[in-house]
C-alpha positions in Angstrom: 29.5 1.8 -11.3 30.1 -1.1 -14.3 32.4 -3.9 -13.7 34.9 -6.0 -16.2 34.8 -9.5 -13.8 31.4 -9.4 -11.6 27.8 -8.0 -12.5 26.0 -6.7 -9.5 21.5 -7.0 -10.1 19.6 -5.8 -7.1 16.0 -8.0 -6.9 12.7 -6.3 -5.7 13.4 -7.4 -2.3 16.7 -5.5 -1.8 18.9 -8.2 -2.5 22.4 -7.6 -4.7 23.2 -10.6 -6.4 26.7 -10.8 -7.4 28.0 -12.8 -10.2 31.2 -13.7 -11.0 32.4 -14.0 -14.4 35.9 -13.0 -15.7 36.2 -12.5 -19.5 38.7 -14.6 -21.0 39.1 -16.8 -18.7 38.0 -20.4 -18.0 37.8 -20.0 -14.3 37.8 -17.1 -12.3 40.3 -16.1 -10.4 41.6 -13.7 -8.1 43.6 -11.1 -9.7 44.6 -7.1 -8.5 41.5 -6.3 -11.0 39.3 -8.5 -9.6 40.2 -7.5 -5.9 39.5 -3.9 -6.6 36.1 -4.4 -8.2 34.9 -6.8 -5.4 36.1 -4.0 -2.8 34.1 -1.5 -4.5 30.8 -3.7 -4.5 31.7 -4.4 -0.8 31.2 -0.6 -0.5 28.2 -0.1 -2.7 26.4 -2.8 -0.8 27.4 -1.4 2.6 27.0 1.9 1.9 23.3 1.3 -0.5 20.4 1.7 2.0 18.3 0.2 -0.5 20.2 -3.3 -0.2 19.4 -5.5 2.4 22.1 -8.1 1.7 24.1 -10.0 -1.1 24.0 -12.9 -2.5 28.2 -13.7 -4.0 28.1 -16.7 -7.2 30.0 -17.7 -10.1 28.6 -17.3 -13.8 30.5 -20.3 -14.8 30.5 -23.8 -14.3 33.1 -23.4 -11.4 33.1 -20.9 -8.6 36.6 -20.4 -8.5 40.2 -21.3 -8.4 41.3 -18.9 -6.1 44.4 -16.7 -5.9 45.9 -16.3 -9.3 49.1 -17.6 -8.1 51.0 -15.7 -10.9 50.0 -12.5 -8.6 52.1 -14.4 -6.2 55.5 -14.8 -8.3 55.5 -11.0 -9.0 55.0 -9.7 -5.7 58.0 -12.2 -4.7 59.9 -10.5 -7.6 59.5 -7.8 -6.5 60.1 -8.1 -3.2 63.6 -9.9 -4.2 63.9 -6.8 -6.3 63.7 -4.5 -3.9 65.2 -6.1 -0.6 68.9 -5.4 -1.7 67.9 -1.8 -1.0 65.8 -2.1 2.2 65.0 -5.2 3.6 62.7 -3.9 6.2 60.8 -1.5 4.1 60.6 -4.8 0.9 59.4 -7.0 3.8 56.8 -4.4 5.3 55.6 -4.0 1.8 55.3 -7.8 1.5 53.6 -8.1 4.4 50.9 -5.2 3.4 50.2 -6.7 0.0 49.6 -10.3 1.8 47.4 -9.1 3.8 44.8 -7.2 1.1 42.6 -10.1 0.4 43.1 -10.7 4.5 41.6 -6.8 4.8 39.1 -7.4 2.2 37.0 -10.8 3.7 37.2 -8.5 6.7 35.5 -5.9 5.8 33.0 -7.9 3.7 32.4 -9.8 7.4 32.2 -6.5 9.0 30.3 -4.7 6.4 26.8 -5.0 8.7 24.9 -6.4 5.8 24.4 -10.2 5.6 26.8 -12.2 2.7 25.6 -15.6 1.4 28.1 -17.2 -0.9 26.1 -19.9 -3.3 28.9 -22.6 -4.4 28.1 -23.9 -7.7 31.3 -25.8 -8.7 35.0 -26.1 -7.6 35.7 -23.5 -4.9 39.5 -23.4 -4.0 41.9 -21.4 -2.0 41.1 -17.6 -1.4 37.4 -18.4 -3.3 36.9 -21.1 -0.1 38.4 -18.2 2.3 36.0 -15.6 0.5 32.9 -18.1 1.2 33.8 -18.6 4.6 34.1 -14.6 5.4 30.5 -14.7 4.2 27.7 -15.1 6.8 25.7 -17.9 5.2 27.0 -20.7 2.7 25.2 -22.9 0.4 26.5 -25.5 -1.9 24.8 -27.1 -5.0 24.0 -30.8 -4.5 26.6 -32.0 -7.7 29.7 -33.7 -7.8 31.1 -31.1 -9.7 31.6 -29.2 -6.1 34.7 -29.6 -4.7 36.0 -27.2 -1.9 39.4 -26.8 -0.4 42.3 -24.8 1.0 44.8 -26.6 -0.6 47.9 -24.0 -0.6 49.8 -26.4 1.2 50.5 -28.2 -1.6 52.3 -25.2 -3.2 54.1 -24.5 -0.2 52.1 -21.7 1.2 48.9 -21.7 3.4 45.7 -20.2 3.5 46.6 -16.4 4.1 43.2 -15.0 3.9 41.6 -15.8 6.9 41.9 -19.6 6.5 43.6 -20.7 9.2 41.6 -18.6 11.5 37.8 -19.3 10.3 38.0 -22.9 9.7 39.3 -23.7 13.5 36.6 -21.2 14.9 33.6 -23.3 12.5 34.7 -27.0 13.2 36.7 -29.1 15.8 40.4 -28.6 16.2 41.0 -31.8 14.8 39.4 -31.6 11.7 40.7 -28.3 11.0 44.1 -29.1 11.1 43.7 -32.4 9.0 42.0 -30.3 6.2 44.6 -27.3 6.3 47.7 -29.3 6.3 46.3 -32.0 3.7 44.6 -29.6 1.7 42.0 -32.2 1.9 39.2 -31.6 -0.9 35.3 -31.7 0.8 32.3 -32.8 -1.1 29.2 -30.8 0.0 28.2 -33.2 2.3 31.4 -33.6 4.2 31.7 -29.9 4.3 28.1 -29.1 6.0 29.2 -31.8 8.2 32.2 -30.2 9.4 30.1 -26.7 9.6 31.7 -25.2 6.9 28.5 -24.3 5.0 25.1 -24.2 6.0 22.7 -25.6 3.5 22.9 -28.1 0.2 20.7 -27.2 -2.2 19.6 -28.3 -5.7 21.4 -26.6 -8.8 18.8 -25.2 -9.8 17.7 -23.8 -6.7 21.1 -22.6 -5.5 20.7 -18.9 -5.6 16.9 -19.0 -4.7 18.3 -21.2 -1.7 20.9 -18.4 -0.8 18.3 -15.7 -1.4 15.9 -17.1 1.2 18.4 -17.2 3.9 19.1 -13.6 3.9 15.1 -13.3 3.8 14.8 -15.2 6.8 16.8 -12.7 8.9 20.3 -14.2 8.3 22.5 -12.1 11.2 25.0 -10.1 9.5 27.7 -10.9 12.1 30.4 -13.5 12.1 29.6 -16.2 15.2 33.0 -15.4 16.5 32.4 -11.5 16.5 29.2 -11.8 18.9 29.6 -12.0 22.5 30.1 -15.2 24.3 31.5 -17.4 21.3 32.6 -20.6 22.1 35.5 -22.7 20.0 34.1 -25.9 18.4 35.3 -28.6 20.9 36.8 -26.5 23.4 39.4 -23.7 24.1 43.2 -25.2 23.1 44.1 -24.9 26.8 41.6 -27.7 27.9 41.6 -31.9 28.0 40.7 -32.1 24.6 43.4 -29.7 23.9 45.8 -31.4 26.0 45.0 -34.4 23.8 45.1 -33.0 20.4 48.1 -30.8 19.9 51.4 -32.6 21.5 50.4 -35.7 19.1 49.5 -33.0 16.3 53.1 -31.8 16.2 54.6 -35.0 16.7 52.2 -36.4 13.8 53.8 -33.6 11.4 57.4 -34.2 11.7 56.6 -37.7 11.2 54.8 -36.9 8.1 56.8 -34.2 6.9 60.0 -34.5 8.2 60.5 -30.8 8.6 60.8 -30.2 5.4 57.5 -28.0 4.8 57.9 -25.0 6.2 54.2 -23.8 5.4 53.0 -26.9 7.0 54.1 -25.9 10.3 53.3 -22.6 10.0 49.4 -23.8 9.9 49.7 -25.0 12.8 51.3 -22.1 14.3 48.6 -20.1 12.9 46.1 -22.0 14.3 47.7 -22.6 17.8 48.1 -18.8 18.4 45.5 -17.4 16.7 42.7 -19.4 19.0 44.4 -18.2 22.2 43.8 -14.6 21.4 41.0 -12.2 19.8 40.0 -13.0 16.0 41.5 -9.9 14.7 44.9 -10.4 16.0 44.6 -14.2 14.9 44.7 -12.7 11.6 47.4 -10.7 12.1 49.6 -13.7 13.2 48.2 -15.2 10.1 49.1 -12.6 8.3 53.2 -12.3 9.6 53.4 -16.5 9.2 52.6 -15.8 5.6 54.9 -13.4 5.1 57.6 -15.2 6.7 56.3 -18.2 4.3 56.2 -16.2 1.2 60.1 -15.7 1.3 61.2 -19.5 1.9 63.0 -21.0 -0.6 60.3 -23.6 -0.1 57.6 -21.3 -1.3 59.2 -20.0 -4.1 60.5 -23.3 -5.6 57.0 -25.3 -4.9 54.8 -22.4 -6.5 57.1 -22.4 -9.7 57.3 -26.2 -10.3 53.7 -27.4 -8.8 51.6 -24.7 -9.9 52.7 -22.4 -12.8 55.0 -24.6 -14.6 52.7 -27.6 -14.1 49.8 -25.4 -15.2 52.2 -24.2 -18.2 53.1 -28.0 -19.3 49.4 -28.9 -19.4 48.1 -26.2 -21.4 50.4 -27.5 -24.1 54.0 -25.4 -23.5 56.1 -27.6 -25.9 53.4 -28.6 -28.2 54.7 -27.1 -32.0 52.7 -24.0 -32.8 51.3 -24.0 -36.2 49.7 -27.9 -36.2 45.8 -27.9 -36.2 44.8 -29.5 -32.6 43.2 -33.4 -33.2 39.9 -34.3 -32.5 40.3 -37.7 -31.4 37.5 -40.2 -32.9 39.0 -43.5 -32.1 42.1 -44.8 -30.5 43.9 -48.0 -30.8 45.8 -49.7 -28.0 47.6 -52.4 -29.2 48.2 -55.1 -26.2 45.8 -55.8 -23.4 48.0 -56.4 -20.5 47.9 -54.3 -17.6 49.8 -51.6 -19.5 47.5 -51.5 -22.5 44.3 -52.2 -20.4 45.3 -49.0 -18.1 45.6 -47.1 -21.2 42.5 -48.1 -22.4 40.8 -46.9 -19.6 42.2 -43.7 -19.3 41.2 -43.5 -22.8 37.2 -44.2 -22.4 37.2 -42.5 -19.1 37.8 -39.4 -21.3 34.8 -40.1 -23.8 37.1 -41.5 -26.4 36.2 -44.8 -28.2 39.4 -46.8 -27.9 40.4 -50.6 -30.0 41.6 -52.7 -27.5 43.7 -55.6 -29.6 45.4 -58.7 -28.5 46.6 -61.9 -30.1 43.1 -63.5 -29.0 39.7 -62.7 -28.3 40.0 -63.7 -24.6 43.2 -62.0 -24.1 41.6 -58.8 -25.6 38.4 -59.6 -22.9 40.6 -59.8 -20.0 41.9 -56.1 -20.7 38.2 -55.2 -20.9 37.8 -56.3 -17.5 40.4 -54.4 -15.7 38.6 -51.2 -16.7 35.5 -52.9 -15.5 37.4 -53.5 -12.0 38.5 -50.6 -11.8 35.1 -48.6 -12.7 33.2 -51.1 -10.8 35.9 -49.9 -7.5 35.0 -46.1 -8.4 31.2 -47.0 -8.4 31.3 -48.7 -5.0 33.1 -46.2 -3.4 30.8 -43.4 -4.4 33.1 -42.0 -7.0 31.1 -42.4 -9.6 27.7 -43.5 -11.2 26.5 -46.9 -12.4 25.9 -45.2 -16.0 29.3 -43.8 -15.7 30.1 -47.7 -15.9 28.2 -48.1 -18.5 29.2 -45.3 -20.7 32.8 -46.0 -19.9 32.4 -50.2 -20.9 30.8 -49.2 -24.2 33.5 -47.0 -25.2 35.9 -50.4 -25.6 36.0 -53.0 -27.9 38.1 -55.9 -27.7 39.5 -57.6 -30.6 42.0 -60.2 -32.5 41.7 -58.7 -35.4 43.6 -55.6 -37.2 41.3 -54.7 -39.4 39.2 -52.9 -36.5 42.4 -50.2 -36.0 40.5 -49.1 -39.5 39.9 -45.1 -39.1 41.8 -44.9 -35.8 43.5 -41.2 -35.3 46.6 -43.0 -33.4 47.8 -46.4 -32.0 49.5 -47.1 -28.7 51.7 -50.3 -28.7 51.6 -51.5 -25.3 52.8 -55.4 -26.2 55.7 -57.1 -24.4 59.3 -55.7 -24.4 60.3 -57.8 -27.2 61.6 -55.9 -30.5 60.1 -58.3 -32.6 56.9 -58.3 -30.7 57.1 -54.7 -31.7 58.1 -54.8 -35.1 54.7 -57.5 -35.8 52.2 -55.2 -34.3 53.9 -52.2 -36.0 53.4 -53.9 -39.4 50.1 -54.8 -39.1 48.7 -51.7 -37.7 50.5 -49.5 -40.4 48.9 -51.9 -43.5 44.9 -50.9 -41.5 45.9 -47.3 -40.9 44.9 -43.9 -42.7 48.5 -42.3 -43.9 48.3 -39.3 -41.5 47.5 -41.8 -38.4 50.3 -41.5 -35.9 51.7 -44.9 -34.8 52.9 -44.6 -30.6 54.9 -47.0 -28.6 54.5 -47.6 -25.3 58.5 -49.0 -24.9 60.4 -48.4 -21.3 63.4 -49.4 -22.4 64.1 -49.6 -25.8 64.9 -46.6 -28.1 62.1 -45.2 -30.1 64.7 -44.2 -33.0 65.4 -48.0 -33.3 61.5 -49.1 -33.5 60.7 -46.6 -35.8 62.9 -48.6 -38.3 59.9 -51.1 -38.4 57.5 -48.3 -39.4 57.2 -47.1 -43.5 56.7 -43.5 -42.1 59.2 -42.8 -39.1 58.0 -39.1 -39.0 54.4 -40.5 -37.5 56.1 -42.3 -35.3 56.5 -41.1 -31.4 57.2 -42.7 -28.2 53.9 -41.9 -25.2 55.3 -44.0 -22.1 53.0 -44.1 -19.3 54.0 -45.6 -16.0 52.1 -48.0 -13.5 49.4 -47.8 -12.5 48.3 -46.1 -15.6 45.0 -44.3 -13.7 47.2 -43.2 -11.4 50.2 -41.8 -12.5 50.3 -38.0 -13.7 52.9 -38.0 -15.8 53.4 -39.3 -19.4 56.8 -39.2 -21.2 56.6 -38.3 -24.5 60.1 -39.7 -26.4 61.1 -38.1 -30.3 62.9 -40.4 -32.5 65.2 -39.2 -34.7 62.9 -38.8 -37.7 60.0 -37.9 -35.4 57.8 -34.9 -36.8 56.2 -32.2 -35.5 52.8 -33.8 -36.3 53.5 -36.5 -34.1 54.9 -34.2 -31.3 51.4 -32.3 -31.6 49.1 -35.3 -31.7 50.9 -37.0 -28.5 50.7 -33.8 -26.5 46.5 -33.2 -27.9 46.2 -37.3 -26.8 47.6 -36.5 -23.0 45.8 -33.5 -22.5 42.9 -34.7 -23.8 42.7 -38.0 -21.2 43.2 -35.3 -18.3 44.6 -35.5 -15.3 48.0 -36.2 -17.1 51.1 -34.6 -17.6 53.0 -34.5 -20.6 57.0 -33.6 -21.1 59.0 -34.2 -24.3 62.3 -36.2 -24.0 64.5 -36.8 -26.5 65.7 -40.6 -27.5 67.6 -42.3 -25.3 68.2 -45.6 -23.2 65.8 -45.2 -20.5 64.5 -41.8 -21.4 64.4 -39.5 -18.3 62.7 -40.7 -15.5 64.2 -44.2 -15.8 67.8 -42.8 -16.0 67.3 -41.2 -12.5 65.0 -43.9 -10.9 67.8 -46.5 -11.7 70.4 -44.2 -10.1 68.4 -43.7 -6.9 68.1 -47.5 -6.7 71.9 -48.6 -7.8 72.9 -46.0 -5.3 70.8 -47.6 -2.1 72.4 -51.3 -3.4 75.6 -49.8 -2.9 74.9 -48.7 0.7 73.0 -51.9 1.3 76.6 -53.4 0.4 79.0 -51.2 2.3 76.6 -52.5 5.5 74.4 -49.6 5.6 71.4 -51.2 8.0 68.6 -51.4 5.6 66.0 -49.4 7.6 68.5 -46.4 7.8 68.7 -46.4 4.0 64.5 -46.1 3.8 64.1 -44.0 6.4 67.1 -41.8 5.0 65.2 -41.2 1.9 62.0 -40.4 3.3 63.5 -38.0 5.8 65.2 -36.5 2.6 61.6 -35.9 0.8 61.4 -39.0 -1.3 57.3 -40.6 -0.5 58.9 -44.5 -1.1 62.3 -45.7 0.0 64.8 -47.3 -2.9 64.3 -50.7 -1.5 60.2 -50.5 -1.4 60.2 -49.0 -5.0 62.9 -51.6 -6.3 59.8 -54.2 -5.0 57.2 -52.3 -6.5 58.8 -52.7 -9.9 60.3 -56.1 -9.0 63.5 -56.9 -8.2 63.6 -60.0 -11.3 63.2 -56.9 -13.7 66.1 -54.9 -12.3 68.0 -58.3 -12.7 66.7 -57.9 -16.4 67.5 -54.8 -17.2 70.8 -55.1 -15.4 71.8 -58.1 -17.1 70.5 -56.1 -21.3 72.7 -53.6 -20.0 75.8 -55.8 -19.9 75.2 -57.7 -22.9 74.5 -54.4 -25.1 77.1 -52.0 -23.1 79.6 -54.7 -22.1 80.3 -56.1 -18.1 81.7 -52.7 -16.7 78.2 -51.4 -17.1 77.1 -52.5 -14.0 78.8 -52.7 -10.7 79.2 -56.9 -10.0 78.7 -56.1 -6.1 75.2 -54.8 -7.9 74.7 -57.4 -9.7 75.7 -60.3 -7.3 73.3 -58.9 -4.5 70.3 -58.9 -6.8 71.2 -62.5 -8.1 71.1 -63.2 -4.7 67.7 -62.1 -3.9 66.4 -63.4 -7.0 68.1 -66.5 -8.1 69.0 -67.9 -4.4 66.3 -66.7 -2.2 63.7 -66.3 -5.0 62.6 -62.8 -3.7 61.1 -61.2 -6.6 59.8 -58.0 -5.1 56.0 -57.2 -3.8 54.6 -59.7 -7.0 55.4 -62.8 -5.1 55.1 -61.4 -1.1 58.9 -61.6 -1.1 61.5 -58.8 -2.0 63.7 -56.7 -0.1 60.4 -56.3 2.2 58.4 -59.3 3.2 54.3 -58.9 2.8 52.3 -60.8 4.9 48.4 -61.1 4.4 46.4 -57.6 5.1 46.3 -56.2 7.9 49.4 -56.6 8.6 51.9 -54.0 7.2 54.9 -55.2 5.2 58.5 -54.9 6.9 62.2 -55.1 5.9 63.4 -59.1 5.3 65.6 -59.8 8.4 67.8 -62.0 5.9 69.2 -58.3 4.7 71.6 -58.0 7.6 73.2 -61.3 7.0 74.1 -60.5 3.3 76.4 -57.9 4.6 78.7 -57.2 7.5 76.4 -54.6 9.2 77.7 -50.9 10.4 77.0 -49.9 13.9 74.1 -47.5 13.4 76.4 -44.6 15.1 79.1 -45.2 12.4 76.8 -44.2 9.6 76.2 -40.4 8.9 72.7 -40.2 8.2 72.5 -36.7 7.0 74.9 -38.1 4.4 72.9 -40.5 3.7 70.2 -38.6 2.6 72.4 -36.2 1.1 73.6 -38.8 -1.4 69.8 -40.3 -2.8 69.4 -36.8 -4.0 72.4 -36.0 -5.5 72.3 -39.1 -7.2 69.4 -38.2 -8.9 70.2 -34.5 -9.2 73.6 -35.2 -11.0 71.6 -38.0 -13.4 68.9 -35.3 -14.5 72.4 -32.5 -14.8 73.7 -35.2 -17.2 70.3 -35.3 -19.2 69.8 -31.8 -19.9 73.8 -31.8 -21.1 73.1 -34.3 -23.8 70.0 -32.4 -24.8 67.7 -35.7 -23.6 65.3 -32.7 -21.8 65.9 -29.4 -23.1 63.4 -27.8 -20.4 63.9 -27.4 -16.7 60.1 -26.9 -16.3 59.8 -30.6 -17.7 63.3 -32.1 -15.8 61.4 -30.6 -12.7 57.9 -31.4 -12.8 58.8 -35.0 -14.0 60.9 -35.3 -11.6 58.0 -34.9 -9.1 55.3 -36.5 -10.8 57.5 -39.7 -12.2 59.0 -40.5 -8.8 57.9 -38.2 -5.8 62.0 -36.2 -5.9 61.3 -33.9 -2.7 58.3 -31.9 -3.6 59.2 -28.9 -1.4 63.0 -28.5 -3.3 60.6 -28.0 -6.5 62.6 -30.7 -8.5 65.7 -32.0 -9.7 66.8 -29.2 -11.3 65.2 -26.7 -8.2 67.0 -28.8 -6.1 70.7 -28.1 -7.5 69.5 -24.8 -8.3 68.4 -23.8 -4.6 71.7 -24.8 -3.5 73.7 -22.7 -5.8 75.5 -24.7 -8.7 79.2 -23.7 -7.2 78.1 -25.3 -3.8 76.2 -28.3 -5.1 79.4 -29.0 -7.0 81.4 -29.1 -3.9 79.2 -31.3 -2.5 79.7 -33.7 -5.3 83.5 -33.6 -5.4 83.3 -35.1 -2.0 80.8 -37.4 -2.4 83.0 -39.0 -5.6 86.3 -38.6 -3.3 84.5 -40.8 -0.5 82.5 -43.1 -2.8 83.0 -43.3 -6.3 83.0 -41.5 -10.4 79.0 -41.9 -10.1 79.1 -38.6 -8.4 81.4 -37.1 -10.6 79.7 -33.9 -12.1 79.2 -33.4 -15.9 81.0 -30.7 -17.4 77.9 -28.8 -18.0 77.6 -28.3 -14.1 80.9 -27.2 -13.7 80.3 -24.5 -16.4 77.3 -23.4 -14.6 79.3 -23.2 -11.1 81.9 -21.0 -12.5 79.7 -18.8 -14.2 77.1 -18.6 -11.6 74.4 -19.7 -13.4 71.3 -21.5 -12.5 69.4 -24.0 -15.4 66.7 -21.4 -15.2 68.8 -18.8 -16.4 70.8 -21.0 -18.9 67.8 -22.9 -20.3 65.0 -20.4 -20.2 61.9 -21.9 -20.8 60.2 -18.8 -21.4 62.3 -17.2 -23.8 61.5 -20.6 -25.9 57.4 -19.1 -25.2 58.4 -16.2 -26.9 60.1 -17.8 -29.7 57.3 -19.8 -30.3 54.3 -17.2 -30.1 56.9 -14.9 -32.6 56.3 -18.2 -35.0 
């Protein structure tokens, strides 16, 4: 029998080498076809007496990314369509479909022939669950080898035996840590946990795997042998009593009950370890079926996997524009942002010219890259030769002539229109006519900056977030005259520097992200002024799903910067554009108390020297008369903080600033951590339903003011019963793009 996704070769020793190499895919994934083929191969190995055992490996640089998540989406779509007719039948079908991979791996595990997984690269999710079902596991000694069960990050959990095999191979504490965090393991870490058996030289990987079979590898999993004992002892033991109560409390502390999949992992492990292995698999399958039906799973799969992948692959890139292969990038301004942009560019292997007013300033910018890569080397995440290569790609300069030959220049100078005008004109004087000029401005509209350019069609905004090396989102801002080539080049650049996701935004003050973030912080100031105790504000934000409270976020971005933005807004739009009470609060903190934020160790929080942790400034409670905590509606605080952001995102969509709901959702999660379990800011509204959301907004407007007024777009959607993904169908756009 021939296979499309696998090859099967049997050597003279009777050992089958199963090589997974899917055509037309850069990475192997489990599809329905791949699983059917593997099922046939398992049958072949089990039934052929001449085959002594099998090694499964990959024909690609990576082993596998796991299951094709779009397959899960199809399962959920079918369930949604069928449940209206017969809920019990639809649920049973979902349960059976969810258990197919579980059954396949168990079949391999109990086939009577030894199987060894030879892991040559990234091995994620279902692929690692397949490896755990093999009787032997060998990983290549390479930085490219990373193993994980990361499903919890997209709202589900390892549902093909992962929650049962991991805690039977390693102690329960390490198992829970790995499963609930989606922790990535190196070969060394995986071996220390007992999850793999050997580490081999990459060139000897398959040879080492075959040797395990030749040396008499038992075709029986440890839990299928009589007398098997759990590593670290049973659940009902002293060790178990010391683990499980704190584990439940820690999960609650970390998730606030917002992530059903994380809670299901604890249930699967706890209940599964009390029963025989096959019963444990059945328990896991039941919980997986339950979690698949949650709003959180559907929303997180869509935004954090499907949409994220689509945007990373250039879903918003104009069709018909040749891809830019970057030979040289220029960065104007070697301050914190410019130096960060130079670092990620050089890390991607692209030569970069880092320009500032003098060589000392430019060299200081390059030193930032030296510091970052040296830290990576110190932590074992990079090699000394990686450092040498990266630094050799950064050329510090004070001479604009060195920009000659750049395909793209990113301006990251001081936020001053005059300074930016000068930089633009000097750069364009030496750039080729086809070069693209981008501004990293975070506040000044791109259309106004493009007036300084002799070629506004080639002028665009590329807005990075700080710190550049860590933040995954990049806003690409279109001026009124920005052309398709500039947009395509900007997207190509973001994709080239890797680990960054581009979203396309039309020009406006604050663009998309900052408009939403400023609303979040402003609502917190309003709560303080109302007398809500600061700890309740910060705790409510985190309980609502935000990674950082609004007061802590203000400290990170700097309170004096908030003051400058508010004053500039008043100069541009008039005094009524800023709440005078909020202006007084910020002025009091900055001008009266000298509290600028984390940068000077004093903000809404105090920042003592490490290892002491930051704590809220006690003086906050003296600024306004405090409400007794029992008089504050805590659930309403949570609601206010999410709704205020969601309303601003809806206004952004109404104004046409963001036009694709995928970008609004993914951008809100990557840029400021909007409650990931909701799937993002528009999925939050869609999940509640426009009609119910508008009702909530009207109630808050009545109590707290006009900022909660629902825009006409939402009122219209509520009346028609629409969702954002129906009204702004991103896939209709994709089909139109293909047709073009």
